[in-house]
N, CA, C, O and CB atoms as a CASP TS submission, in Angstrom:
PFRMAT TS
TARGET T0000
AUTHOR 0000-0000-0000
METHOD Language model
MODEL 1
PARENT N/A
ATOM      1  N   MET     1     185.343 103.256  47.281  1.00  0.00           N
ATOM      2  CA  MET     1     186.746 103.446  47.024  1.00  0.00           C
ATOM      3  C   MET     1     187.589 102.922  48.193  1.00  0.00           C
ATOM      4  O   MET     1     188.773 102.630  48.023  1.00  0.00           O
ATOM      5  CB  MET     1     187.036 104.919  46.769  1.00  0.00           C
ATOM      6  N   PHE     2     186.996 102.806  49.339  1.00  0.00           N
ATOM      7  CA  PHE     2     187.748 102.370  50.506  1.00  0.00           C
ATOM      8  C   PHE     2     187.486 100.911  50.842  1.00  0.00           C
ATOM      9  O   PHE     2     187.665 100.484  51.983  1.00  0.00           O
ATOM     10  CB  PHE     2     187.410 103.238  51.692  1.00  0.00           C
ATOM     11  N   THR     3     187.060 100.151  49.842  1.00  0.00           N
ATOM     12  CA  THR     3     186.773  98.736  50.086  1.00  0.00           C
ATOM     13  C   THR     3     187.855  97.860  49.474  1.00  0.00           C
ATOM     14  O   THR     3     188.580  98.264  48.565  1.00  0.00           O
ATOM     15  CB  THR     3     185.397  98.355  49.516  1.00  0.00           C
ATOM     16  N   ARG     4     187.934  96.668  49.996  1.00  0.00           N
ATOM     17  CA  ARG     4     188.876  95.679  49.458  1.00  0.00           C
ATOM     18  C   ARG     4     188.508  95.320  48.020  1.00  0.00           C
ATOM     19  O   ARG     4     189.390  95.138  47.181  1.00  0.00           O
ATOM     20  CB  ARG     4     188.894  94.407  50.340  1.00  0.00           C
ATOM     21  N   ALA     5     187.214  95.220  47.734  1.00  0.00           N
ATOM     22  CA  ALA     5     186.760  94.877  46.383  1.00  0.00           C
ATOM     23  C   ALA     5     187.205  95.930  45.372  1.00  0.00           C
ATOM     24  O   ALA     5     187.617  95.587  44.263  1.00  0.00           O
ATOM     25  CB  ALA     5     185.232  94.731  46.352  1.00  0.00           C
ATOM     26  N   PHE     6     187.127  97.202  45.742  1.00  0.00           N
ATOM     27  CA  PHE     6     187.560  98.277  44.854  1.00  0.00           C
ATOM     28  C   PHE     6     189.034  98.118  44.491  1.00  0.00           C
ATOM     29  O   PHE     6     189.392  98.182  43.315  1.00  0.00           O
ATOM     30  CB  PHE     6     187.319  99.645  45.511  1.00  0.00           C
ATOM     31  N   TRP     7     189.881  97.913  45.480  1.00  0.00           N
ATOM     32  CA  TRP     7     191.314  97.824  45.229  1.00  0.00           C
ATOM     33  C   TRP     7     191.679  96.538  44.506  1.00  0.00           C
ATOM     34  O   TRP     7     192.620  96.518  43.713  1.00  0.00           O
ATOM     35  CB  TRP     7     192.081  97.918  46.533  1.00  0.00           C
ATOM     36  N   LYS     8     190.947  95.470  44.770  1.00  0.00           N
ATOM     37  CA  LYS     8     191.188  94.221  44.056  1.00  0.00           C
ATOM     38  C   LYS     8     190.858  94.393  42.573  1.00  0.00           C
ATOM     39  O   LYS     8     191.653  94.021  41.711  1.00  0.00           O
ATOM     40  CB  LYS     8     190.352  93.073  44.668  1.00  0.00           C
ATOM     41  N   ALA     9     189.697  94.951  42.280  1.00  0.00           N
ATOM     42  CA  ALA     9     189.296  95.172  40.892  1.00  0.00           C
ATOM     43  C   ALA     9     190.227  96.169  40.206  1.00  0.00           C
ATOM     44  O   ALA     9     190.583  95.982  39.042  1.00  0.00           O
ATOM     45  CB  ALA     9     187.847  95.672  40.827  1.00  0.00           C
ATOM     46  N   THR    10     190.620  97.219  40.914  1.00  0.00           N
ATOM     47  CA  THR    10     191.527  98.214  40.350  1.00  0.00           C
ATOM     48  C   THR    10     192.891  97.605  40.060  1.00  0.00           C
ATOM     49  O   THR    10     193.485  97.876  39.017  1.00  0.00           O
ATOM     50  CB  THR    10     191.673  99.404  41.299  1.00  0.00           C
ATOM     51  N   GLY    11     193.379  96.798  40.963  1.00  0.00           N
ATOM     52  CA  GLY    11     194.656  96.120  40.744  1.00  0.00           C
ATOM     53  C   GLY    11     194.619  95.192  39.543  1.00  0.00           C
ATOM     54  O   GLY    11     195.561  95.144  38.751  1.00  0.00           O
ATOM     55  N   GLU    12     193.513  94.448  39.413  1.00  0.00           N
ATOM     56  CA  GLU    12     193.370  93.560  38.258  1.00  0.00           C
ATOM     57  C   GLU    12     193.349  94.358  36.960  1.00  0.00           C
ATOM     58  O   GLU    12     193.989  93.974  35.981  1.00  0.00           O
ATOM     59  CB  GLU    12     192.090  92.719  38.382  1.00  0.00           C
ATOM     60  N   ARG    13     192.619  95.459  36.951  1.00  0.00           N
ATOM     61  CA  ARG    13     192.565  96.300  35.746  1.00  0.00           C
ATOM     62  C   ARG    13     193.950  96.859  35.402  1.00  0.00           C
ATOM     63  O   ARG    13     194.342  96.888  34.236  1.00  0.00           O
ATOM     64  CB  ARG    13     191.561  97.458  35.944  1.00  0.00           C
ATOM     65  N   ALA    14     194.678  97.298  36.418  1.00  0.00           N
ATOM     66  CA  ALA    14     196.010  97.868  36.182  1.00  0.00           C
ATOM     67  C   ALA    14     196.961  96.823  35.606  1.00  0.00           C
ATOM     68  O   ALA    14     197.722  97.121  34.685  1.00  0.00           O
ATOM     69  CB  ALA    14     196.588  98.440  37.487  1.00  0.00           C
ATOM     70  N   VAL    15     196.925  95.611  36.134  1.00  0.00           N
ATOM     71  CA  VAL    15     197.790  94.543  35.623  1.00  0.00           C
ATOM     72  C   VAL    15     197.410  94.177  34.195  1.00  0.00           C
ATOM     73  O   VAL    15     198.286  94.004  33.348  1.00  0.00           O
ATOM     74  CB  VAL    15     197.707  93.302  36.526  1.00  0.00           C
ATOM     75  N   ARG    16     196.107  94.056  33.918  1.00  0.00           N
ATOM     76  CA  ARG    16     195.662  93.736  32.549  1.00  0.00           C
ATOM     77  C   ARG    16     196.093  94.827  31.569  1.00  0.00           C
ATOM     78  O   ARG    16     196.581  94.534  30.477  1.00  0.00           O
ATOM     79  CB  ARG    16     194.123  93.561  32.504  1.00  0.00           C
ATOM     80  N   THR    17     195.912  96.071  31.965  1.00  0.00           N
ATOM     81  CA  THR    17     196.285  97.183  31.086  1.00  0.00           C
ATOM     82  C   THR    17     197.781  97.196  30.836  1.00  0.00           C
ATOM     83  O   THR    17     198.221  97.332  29.694  1.00  0.00           O
ATOM     84  CB  THR    17     195.843  98.518  31.688  1.00  0.00           C
ATOM     85  N   ALA    18     198.565  97.056  31.896  1.00  0.00           N
ATOM     86  CA  ALA    18     200.023  97.070  31.756  1.00  0.00           C
ATOM     87  C   ALA    18     200.495  95.924  30.868  1.00  0.00           C
ATOM     88  O   ALA    18     201.362  96.119  30.016  1.00  0.00           O
ATOM     89  CB  ALA    18     200.696  96.982  33.133  1.00  0.00           C
ATOM     90  N   ALA    19     199.937  94.740  31.058  1.00  0.00           N
ATOM     91  CA  ALA    19     200.335  93.592  30.239  1.00  0.00           C
ATOM     92  C   ALA    19     199.997  93.823  28.775  1.00  0.00           C
ATOM     93  O   ALA    19     200.805  93.517  27.898  1.00  0.00           O
ATOM     94  CB  ALA    19     199.655  92.314  30.737  1.00  0.00           C
ATOM     95  N   GLY    20     198.828  94.351  28.505  1.00  0.00           N
ATOM     96  CA  GLY    20     198.439  94.621  27.123  1.00  0.00           C
ATOM     97  C   GLY    20     199.322  95.655  26.465  1.00  0.00           C
ATOM     98  O   GLY    20     199.714  95.494  25.309  1.00  0.00           O
ATOM     99  N   VAL    21     199.641  96.713  27.184  1.00  0.00           N
ATOM    100  CA  VAL    21     200.509  97.759  26.634  1.00  0.00           C
ATOM    101  C   VAL    21     201.915  97.220  26.416  1.00  0.00           C
ATOM    102  O   VAL    21     202.547  97.541  25.409  1.00  0.00           O
ATOM    103  CB  VAL    21     200.548  98.985  27.571  1.00  0.00           C
ATOM    104  N   LEU    22     202.413  96.411  27.336  1.00  0.00           N
ATOM    105  CA  LEU    22     203.752  95.844  27.183  1.00  0.00           C
ATOM    106  C   LEU    22     203.823  94.954  25.948  1.00  0.00           C
ATOM    107  O   LEU    22     204.758  95.069  25.155  1.00  0.00           O
ATOM    108  CB  LEU    22     204.145  95.046  28.435  1.00  0.00           C
ATOM    109  N   VAL    23     202.852  94.076  25.780  1.00  0.00           N
ATOM    110  CA  VAL    23     202.842  93.193  24.606  1.00  0.00           C
ATOM    111  C   VAL    23     202.741  94.008  23.325  1.00  0.00           C
ATOM    112  O   VAL    23     203.446  93.730  22.355  1.00  0.00           O
ATOM    113  CB  VAL    23     201.675  92.189  24.689  1.00  0.00           C
ATOM    114  N   ALA    24     201.875  95.007  23.313  1.00  0.00           N
ATOM    115  CA  ALA    24     201.713  95.835  22.116  1.00  0.00           C
ATOM    116  C   ALA    24     202.977  96.631  21.812  1.00  0.00           C
ATOM    117  O   ALA    24     203.378  96.731  20.652  1.00  0.00           O
ATOM    118  CB  ALA    24     200.531  96.786  22.286  1.00  0.00           C
ATOM    119  N   SER    25     203.601  97.191  22.823  1.00  0.00           N
ATOM    120  CA  SER    25     204.787  98.015  22.576  1.00  0.00           C
ATOM    121  C   SER    25     205.978  97.181  22.138  1.00  0.00           C
ATOM    122  O   SER    25     206.779  97.635  21.322  1.00  0.00           O
ATOM    123  CB  SER    25     205.148  98.804  23.821  1.00  0.00           C
ATOM    124  N   LEU    26     206.108  95.986  22.657  1.00  0.00           N
ATOM    125  CA  LEU    26     207.220  95.130  22.247  1.00  0.00           C
ATOM    126  C   LEU    26     207.019  94.612  20.830  1.00  0.00           C
ATOM    127  O   LEU    26     207.989  94.329  20.127  1.00  0.00           O
ATOM    128  CB  LEU    26     207.378  93.956  23.216  1.00  0.00           C
ATOM    129  N   GLY    27     205.781  94.490  20.413  1.00  0.00           N
ATOM    130  CA  GLY    27     205.499  93.993  19.073  1.00  0.00           C
ATOM    131  C   GLY    27     205.520  95.058  18.000  1.00  0.00           C
ATOM    132  O   GLY    27     205.433  94.736  16.815  1.00  0.00           O
ATOM    133  N   LEU    28     205.632  96.320  18.384  1.00  0.00           N
ATOM    134  CA  LEU    28     205.597  97.394  17.401  1.00  0.00           C
ATOM    135  C   LEU    28     206.756  97.335  16.416  1.00  0.00           C
ATOM    136  O   LEU    28     206.566  97.585  15.226  1.00  0.00           O
ATOM    137  CB  LEU    28     205.601  98.720  18.100  1.00  0.00           C
ATOM    138  N   ASP    29     207.944  97.011  16.889  1.00  0.00           N
ATOM    139  CA  ASP    29     209.114  96.974  16.015  1.00  0.00           C
ATOM    140  C   ASP    29     209.273  95.639  15.287  1.00  0.00           C
ATOM    141  O   ASP    29     210.097  95.515  14.381  1.00  0.00           O
ATOM    142  CB  ASP    29     210.357  97.258  16.820  1.00  0.00           C
ATOM    143  N   LYS    30     208.490  94.655  15.682  1.00  0.00           N
ATOM    144  CA  LYS    30     208.551  93.319  15.075  1.00  0.00           C
ATOM    145  C   LYS    30     209.970  92.766  15.088  1.00  0.00           C
ATOM    146  O   LYS    30     210.479  92.272  14.081  1.00  0.00           O
ATOM    147  CB  LYS    30     208.024  93.361  13.638  1.00  0.00           C
ATOM    148  N   VAL    31     210.596  92.866  16.267  1.00  0.00           N
ATOM    149  CA  VAL    31     211.950  92.337  16.434  1.00  0.00           C
ATOM    150  C   VAL    31     211.882  91.114  17.328  1.00  0.00           C
ATOM    151  O   VAL    31     210.836  90.807  17.899  1.00  0.00           O
ATOM    152  CB  VAL    31     212.912  93.411  17.030  1.00  0.00           C
ATOM    153  N   GLY    32     212.991  90.428  17.443  1.00  0.00           N
ATOM    154  CA  GLY    32     213.060  89.272  18.317  1.00  0.00           C
ATOM    155  C   GLY    32     212.892  89.666  19.777  1.00  0.00           C
ATOM    156  O   GLY    32     213.132  90.817  20.139  1.00  0.00           O
ATOM    157  N   ILE    33     212.491  88.739  20.602  1.00  0.00           N
ATOM    158  CA  ILE    33     212.208  89.016  22.009  1.00  0.00           C
ATOM    159  C   ILE    33     213.469  89.476  22.745  1.00  0.00           C
ATOM    160  O   ILE    33     213.375  90.267  23.683  1.00  0.00           O
ATOM    161  CB  ILE    33     211.625  87.769  22.689  1.00  0.00           C
ATOM    162  N   VAL    34     214.633  89.001  22.341  1.00  0.00           N
ATOM    163  CA  VAL    34     215.872  89.400  22.997  1.00  0.00           C
ATOM    164  C   VAL    34     216.232  90.842  22.649  1.00  0.00           C
ATOM    165  O   VAL    34     216.781  91.572  23.475  1.00  0.00           O
ATOM    166  CB  VAL    34     217.014  88.459  22.601  1.00  0.00           C
ATOM    167  N   ASP    35     215.920  91.242  21.423  1.00  0.00           N
ATOM    168  CA  ASP    35     216.258  92.587  20.963  1.00  0.00           C
ATOM    169  C   ASP    35     215.152  93.608  21.210  1.00  0.00           C
ATOM    170  O   ASP    35     215.266  94.763  20.801  1.00  0.00           O
ATOM    171  CB  ASP    35     216.580  92.551  19.499  1.00  0.00           C
ATOM    172  N   ALA    36     214.102  93.190  21.868  1.00  0.00           N
ATOM    173  CA  ALA    36     212.953  94.076  22.098  1.00  0.00           C
ATOM    174  C   ALA    36     213.349  95.244  23.002  1.00  0.00           C
ATOM    175  O   ALA    36     214.219  95.097  23.861  1.00  0.00           O
ATOM    176  CB  ALA    36     211.776  93.289  22.725  1.00  0.00           C
ATOM    177  N   PRO    37     212.718  96.393  22.812  1.00  0.00           N
ATOM    178  CA  PRO    37     213.010  97.570  23.652  1.00  0.00           C
ATOM    179  C   PRO    37     212.321  97.462  25.022  1.00  0.00           C
ATOM    180  O   PRO    37     211.323  98.132  25.285  1.00  0.00           O
ATOM    181  CB  PRO    37     212.556  98.867  22.934  1.00  0.00           C
ATOM    182  N   TRP    38     212.877  96.607  25.882  1.00  0.00           N
ATOM    183  CA  TRP    38     212.236  96.312  27.162  1.00  0.00           C
ATOM    184  C   TRP    38     212.060  97.539  28.041  1.00  0.00           C
ATOM    185  O   TRP    38     211.010  97.696  28.664  1.00  0.00           O
ATOM    186  CB  TRP    38     213.033  95.284  27.902  1.00  0.00           C
ATOM    187  N   ALA    39     213.046  98.402  28.108  1.00  0.00           N
ATOM    188  CA  ALA    39     212.950  99.581  28.975  1.00  0.00           C
ATOM    189  C   ALA    39     211.786 100.469  28.540  1.00  0.00           C
ATOM    190  O   ALA    39     211.016 100.942  29.375  1.00  0.00           O
ATOM    191  CB  ALA    39     214.270 100.382  28.952  1.00  0.00           C
ATOM    192  N   ASP    40     211.663 100.691  27.234  1.00  0.00           N
ATOM    193  CA  ASP    40     210.561 101.504  26.735  1.00  0.00           C
ATOM    194  C   ASP    40     209.217 100.831  26.983  1.00  0.00           C
ATOM    195  O   ASP    40     208.253 101.479  27.390  1.00  0.00           O
ATOM    196  CB  ASP    40     210.741 101.779  25.249  1.00  0.00           C
ATOM    197  N   GLY    41     209.162  99.529  26.735  1.00  0.00           N
ATOM    198  CA  GLY    41     207.913  98.795  26.937  1.00  0.00           C
ATOM    199  C   GLY    41     207.473  98.792  28.392  1.00  0.00           C
ATOM    200  O   GLY    41     206.298  99.001  28.694  1.00  0.00           O
ATOM    201  N   LEU    42     208.424  98.555  29.295  1.00  0.00           N
ATOM    202  CA  LEU    42     208.099  98.553  30.722  1.00  0.00           C
ATOM    203  C   LEU    42     207.694  99.946  31.203  1.00  0.00           C
ATOM    204  O   LEU    42     206.815 100.079  32.054  1.00  0.00           O
ATOM    205  CB  LEU    42     209.292  98.044  31.537  1.00  0.00           C
ATOM    206  N   SER    43     208.325 100.968  30.666  1.00  0.00           N
ATOM    207  CA  SER    43     207.960 102.335  31.025  1.00  0.00           C
ATOM    208  C   SER    43     206.530 102.652  30.593  1.00  0.00           C
ATOM    209  O   SER    43     205.757 103.220  31.364  1.00  0.00           O
ATOM    210  CB  SER    43     208.937 103.331  30.391  1.00  0.00           C
ATOM    211  N   LEU    44     206.184 102.286  29.369  1.00  0.00           N
ATOM    212  CA  LEU    44     204.813 102.494  28.894  1.00  0.00           C
ATOM    213  C   LEU    44     203.808 101.683  29.712  1.00  0.00           C
ATOM    214  O   LEU    44     202.727 102.174  30.037  1.00  0.00           O
ATOM    215  CB  LEU    44     204.704 102.119  27.411  1.00  0.00           C
ATOM    216  N   ALA    45     204.167 100.448  30.041  1.00  0.00           N
ATOM    217  CA  ALA    45     203.274  99.585  30.821  1.00  0.00           C
ATOM    218  C   ALA    45     203.035 100.154  32.213  1.00  0.00           C
ATOM    219  O   ALA    45     201.904 100.166  32.698  1.00  0.00           O
ATOM    220  CB  ALA    45     203.855  98.170  30.927  1.00  0.00           C
ATOM    221  N   ALA    46     204.099 100.625  32.852  1.00  0.00           N
ATOM    222  CA  ALA    46     203.960 101.206  34.191  1.00  0.00           C
ATOM    223  C   ALA    46     203.107 102.475  34.148  1.00  0.00           C
ATOM    224  O   ALA    46     202.256 102.690  35.010  1.00  0.00           O
ATOM    225  CB  ALA    46     205.348 101.519  34.789  1.00  0.00           C
ATOM    226  N   GLY    47     203.344 103.310  33.136  1.00  0.00           N
ATOM    227  CA  GLY    47     202.544 104.528  33.003  1.00  0.00           C
ATOM    228  C   GLY    47     201.072 104.223  32.780  1.00  0.00           C
ATOM    229  O   GLY    47     200.204 104.900  33.330  1.00  0.00           O
ATOM    230  N   SER    48     200.794 103.215  31.984  1.00  0.00           N
ATOM    231  CA  SER    48     199.395 102.860  31.735  1.00  0.00           C
ATOM    232  C   SER    48     198.742 102.283  32.984  1.00  0.00           C
ATOM    233  O   SER    48     197.559 102.525  33.226  1.00  0.00           O
ATOM    234  CB  SER    48     199.295 101.857  30.584  1.00  0.00           C
ATOM    235  N   ALA    49     199.491 101.525  33.781  1.00  0.00           N
ATOM    236  CA  ALA    49     198.948 100.990  35.026  1.00  0.00           C
ATOM    237  C   ALA    49     198.613 102.118  36.004  1.00  0.00           C
ATOM    238  O   ALA    49     197.574 102.091  36.662  1.00  0.00           O
ATOM    239  CB  ALA    49     199.943 100.010  35.666  1.00  0.00           C
ATOM    240  N   VAL    50     199.500 103.102  36.091  1.00  0.00           N
ATOM    241  CA  VAL    50     199.243 104.258  36.959  1.00  0.00           C
ATOM    242  C   VAL    50     197.994 105.007  36.493  1.00  0.00           C
ATOM    243  O   VAL    50     197.161 105.397  37.310  1.00  0.00           O
ATOM    244  CB  VAL    50     200.465 105.211  36.975  1.00  0.00           C
ATOM    245  N   MET    51     197.867 105.205  35.191  1.00  0.00           N
ATOM    246  CA  MET    51     196.685 105.891  34.654  1.00  0.00           C
ATOM    247  C   MET    51     195.410 105.109  34.955  1.00  0.00           C
ATOM    248  O   MET    51     194.374 105.708  35.242  1.00  0.00           O
ATOM    249  CB  MET    51     196.826 106.098  33.138  1.00  0.00           C
ATOM    250  N   THR    52     195.472 103.791  34.894  1.00  0.00           N
ATOM    251  CA  THR    52     194.312 102.966  35.208  1.00  0.00           C
ATOM    252  C   THR    52     193.884 103.174  36.656  1.00  0.00           C
ATOM    253  O   THR    52     192.693 103.299  36.940  1.00  0.00           O
ATOM    254  CB  THR    52     194.618 101.486  34.950  1.00  0.00           C
ATOM    255  N   VAL    53     194.843 103.210  37.565  1.00  0.00           N
ATOM    256  CA  VAL    53     194.525 103.426  38.980  1.00  0.00           C
ATOM    257  C   VAL    53     193.957 104.835  39.184  1.00  0.00           C
ATOM    258  O   VAL    53     192.993 105.012  39.928  1.00  0.00           O
ATOM    259  CB  VAL    53     195.788 103.217  39.862  1.00  0.00           C
ATOM    260  N   LEU    54     194.546 105.824  38.534  1.00  0.00           N
ATOM    261  CA  LEU    54     194.040 107.192  38.672  1.00  0.00           C
ATOM    262  C   LEU    54     192.613 107.330  38.132  1.00  0.00           C
ATOM    263  O   LEU    54     191.792 108.034  38.720  1.00  0.00           O
ATOM    264  CB  LEU    54     194.966 108.169  37.946  1.00  0.00           C
ATOM    265  N   ILE    55     192.322 106.668  37.031  1.00  0.00           N
ATOM    266  CA  ILE    55     190.955 106.692  36.493  1.00  0.00           C
ATOM    267  C   ILE    55     189.997 106.030  37.467  1.00  0.00           C
ATOM    268  O   ILE    55     188.892 106.529  37.682  1.00  0.00           O
ATOM    269  CB  ILE    55     190.891 105.987  35.122  1.00  0.00           C
ATOM    270  N   ALA    56     190.399 104.918  38.057  1.00  0.00           N
ATOM    271  CA  ALA    56     189.542 104.240  39.035  1.00  0.00           C
ATOM    272  C   ALA    56     189.285 105.138  40.242  1.00  0.00           C
ATOM    273  O   ALA    56     188.173 105.166  40.770  1.00  0.00           O
ATOM    274  CB  ALA    56     190.183 102.913  39.488  1.00  0.00           C
ATOM    275  N   LEU    57     190.302 105.867  40.677  1.00  0.00           N
ATOM    276  CA  LEU    57     190.124 106.784  41.803  1.00  0.00           C
ATOM    277  C   LEU    57     189.192 107.940  41.423  1.00  0.00           C
ATOM    278  O   LEU    57     188.395 108.395  42.244  1.00  0.00           O
ATOM    279  CB  LEU    57     191.490 107.332  42.270  1.00  0.00           C
ATOM    280  N   ALA    58     189.295 108.405  40.190  1.00  0.00           N
ATOM    281  CA  ALA    58     188.429 109.496  39.739  1.00  0.00           C
ATOM    282  C   ALA    58     186.979 109.052  39.674  1.00  0.00           C
ATOM    283  O   ALA    58     186.075 109.806  40.034  1.00  0.00           O
ATOM    284  CB  ALA    58     188.879 110.008  38.371  1.00  0.00           C
ATOM    285  N   VAL    59     186.756 107.814  39.210  1.00  0.00           N
ATOM    286  CA  VAL    59     185.390 107.286  39.137  1.00  0.00           C
ATOM    287  C   VAL    59     184.885 106.997  40.539  1.00  0.00           C
ATOM    288  O   VAL    59     183.745 107.319  40.875  1.00  0.00           O
ATOM    289  CB  VAL    59     185.332 106.005  38.263  1.00  0.00           C
ATOM    290  N   GLY    60     185.735 106.390  41.354  1.00  0.00           N
ATOM    291  CA  GLY    60     185.462 106.230  42.764  1.00  0.00           C
ATOM    292  C   GLY    60     184.554 105.102  43.198  1.00  0.00           C
ATOM    293  O   GLY    60     184.720 104.595  44.307  1.00  0.00           O
ATOM    294  N   ASN    61     183.619 104.690  42.395  1.00  0.00           N
ATOM    295  CA  ASN    61     182.688 103.658  42.856  1.00  0.00           C
ATOM    296  C   ASN    61     182.690 102.433  41.960  1.00  0.00           C
ATOM    297  O   ASN    61     181.758 101.631  42.025  1.00  0.00           O
ATOM    298  CB  ASN    61     181.291 104.220  42.937  1.00  0.00           C
ATOM    299  N   ALA    62     183.685 102.269  41.144  1.00  0.00           N
ATOM    300  CA  ALA    62     183.744 101.137  40.222  1.00  0.00           C
ATOM    301  C   ALA    62     184.426  99.958  40.904  1.00  0.00           C
ATOM    302  O   ALA    62     185.640  99.793  40.791  1.00  0.00           O
ATOM    303  CB  ALA    62     184.492 101.521  38.920  1.00  0.00           C
ATOM    304  N   ASP    63     183.655  99.144  41.607  1.00  0.00           N
ATOM    305  CA  ASP    63     184.212  97.987  42.311  1.00  0.00           C
ATOM    306  C   ASP    63     184.505  96.823  41.373  1.00  0.00           C
ATOM    307  O   ASP    63     185.265  95.930  41.748  1.00  0.00           O
ATOM    308  CB  ASP    63     183.260  97.534  43.398  1.00  0.00           C
ATOM    309  N   GLY    64     183.956  96.793  40.208  1.00  0.00           N
ATOM    310  CA  GLY    64     184.168  95.618  39.366  1.00  0.00           C
ATOM    311  C   GLY    64     183.636  95.879  37.989  1.00  0.00           C
ATOM    312  O   GLY    64     183.259  97.016  37.705  1.00  0.00           O
ATOM    313  N   PRO    65     183.582  94.947  37.151  1.00  0.00           N
ATOM    314  CA  PRO    65     183.982  93.570  37.420  1.00  0.00           C
ATOM    315  C   PRO    65     185.459  93.348  37.154  1.00  0.00           C
ATOM    316  O   PRO    65     186.014  93.842  36.173  1.00  0.00           O
ATOM    317  CB  PRO    65     183.162  92.615  36.583  1.00  0.00           C
ATOM    318  N   GLY    66     186.071  92.612  38.028  1.00  0.00           N
ATOM    319  CA  GLY    66     187.418  92.130  37.797  1.00  0.00           C
ATOM    320  C   GLY    66     187.311  90.705  37.272  1.00  0.00           C
ATOM    321  O   GLY    66     186.207  90.204  37.061  1.00  0.00           O
ATOM    322  N   LEU    67     188.421  90.066  37.065  1.00  0.00           N
ATOM    323  CA  LEU    67     188.406  88.699  36.559  1.00  0.00           C
ATOM    324  C   LEU    67     187.757  87.737  37.538  1.00  0.00           C
ATOM    325  O   LEU    67     187.185  86.726  37.132  1.00  0.00           O
ATOM    326  CB  LEU    67     189.812  88.241  36.250  1.00  0.00           C
ATOM    327  N   THR    68     187.841  88.045  38.823  1.00  0.00           N
ATOM    328  CA  THR    68     187.330  87.125  39.838  1.00  0.00           C
ATOM    329  C   THR    68     185.952  87.521  40.347  1.00  0.00           C
ATOM    330  O   THR    68     185.489  86.979  41.351  1.00  0.00           O
ATOM    331  CB  THR    68     188.291  87.052  40.996  1.00  0.00           C
ATOM    332  N   GLU    69     185.289  88.456  39.672  1.00  0.00           N
ATOM    333  CA  GLU    69     183.999  88.950  40.139  1.00  0.00           C
ATOM    334  C   GLU    69     182.928  88.768  39.082  1.00  0.00           C
ATOM    335  O   GLU    69     183.222  88.582  37.901  1.00  0.00           O
ATOM    336  CB  GLU    69     184.101  90.417  40.530  1.00  0.00           C
ATOM    337  N   ASP    70     181.685  88.823  39.523  1.00  0.00           N
ATOM    338  CA  ASP    70     180.550  88.847  38.622  1.00  0.00           C
ATOM    339  C   ASP    70     180.084  90.286  38.476  1.00  0.00           C
ATOM    340  O   ASP    70     180.298  91.112  39.363  1.00  0.00           O
ATOM    341  CB  ASP    70     179.404  87.935  39.134  1.00  0.00           C
ATOM    342  N   VAL    71     179.455  90.573  37.364  1.00  0.00           N
ATOM    343  CA  VAL    71     178.857  91.881  37.175  1.00  0.00           C
ATOM    344  C   VAL    71     177.736  92.034  38.182  1.00  0.00           C
ATOM    345  O   VAL    71     176.954  91.104  38.381  1.00  0.00           O
ATOM    346  CB  VAL    71     178.340  92.068  35.721  1.00  0.00           C
ATOM    347  N   LYS    72     177.641  93.195  38.822  1.00  0.00           N
ATOM    348  CA  LYS    72     176.623  93.426  39.831  1.00  0.00           C
ATOM    349  C   LYS    72     175.238  93.207  39.237  1.00  0.00           C
ATOM    350  O   LYS    72     174.929  93.691  38.148  1.00  0.00           O
ATOM    351  CB  LYS    72     176.744  94.842  40.408  1.00  0.00           C
ATOM    352  N   GLY    73     174.426  92.484  39.957  1.00  0.00           N
ATOM    353  CA  GLY    73     173.051  92.248  39.529  1.00  0.00           C
ATOM    354  C   GLY    73     172.880  91.049  38.633  1.00  0.00           C
ATOM    355  O   GLY    73     171.747  90.644  38.374  1.00  0.00           O
ATOM    356  N   ARG    74     173.955  90.464  38.150  1.00  0.00           N
ATOM    357  CA  ARG    74     173.870  89.286  37.289  1.00  0.00           C
ATOM    358  C   ARG    74     173.842  88.051  38.158  1.00  0.00           C
ATOM    359  O   ARG    74     174.646  87.909  39.080  1.00  0.00           O
ATOM    360  CB  ARG    74     175.054  89.227  36.288  1.00  0.00           C
ATOM    361  N   LYS    75     172.946  87.187  37.874  1.00  0.00           N
ATOM    362  CA  LYS    75     172.856  85.936  38.637  1.00  0.00           C
ATOM    363  C   LYS    75     173.432  84.812  37.794  1.00  0.00           C
ATOM    364  O   LYS    75     173.237  84.761  36.580  1.00  0.00           O
ATOM    365  CB  LYS    75     171.380  85.622  39.048  1.00  0.00           C
ATOM    366  N   GLY    76     174.129  83.933  38.445  1.00  0.00           N
ATOM    367  CA  GLY    76     174.642  82.817  37.673  1.00  0.00           C
ATOM    368  C   GLY    76     175.718  82.187  38.359  1.00  0.00           C
ATOM    369  O   GLY    76     176.285  81.216  37.858  1.00  0.00           O
TER
END
């Protein structure tokens, strides 16, 4: 939990989660991008990113895999 790899992987997970939630929440009303409920979408995205970080802290030893990492033990 106190390694650079842990925080890098956790940060990547938080960004991926937030982006997915934002896209999903903006698409729920099926409105134009200008009329989308940005405040609600950003609020949900931020909350999901925080939850992702809290889950990573609870697990404590999940260093990866992030987008820039290989699964531990996999060669290639």
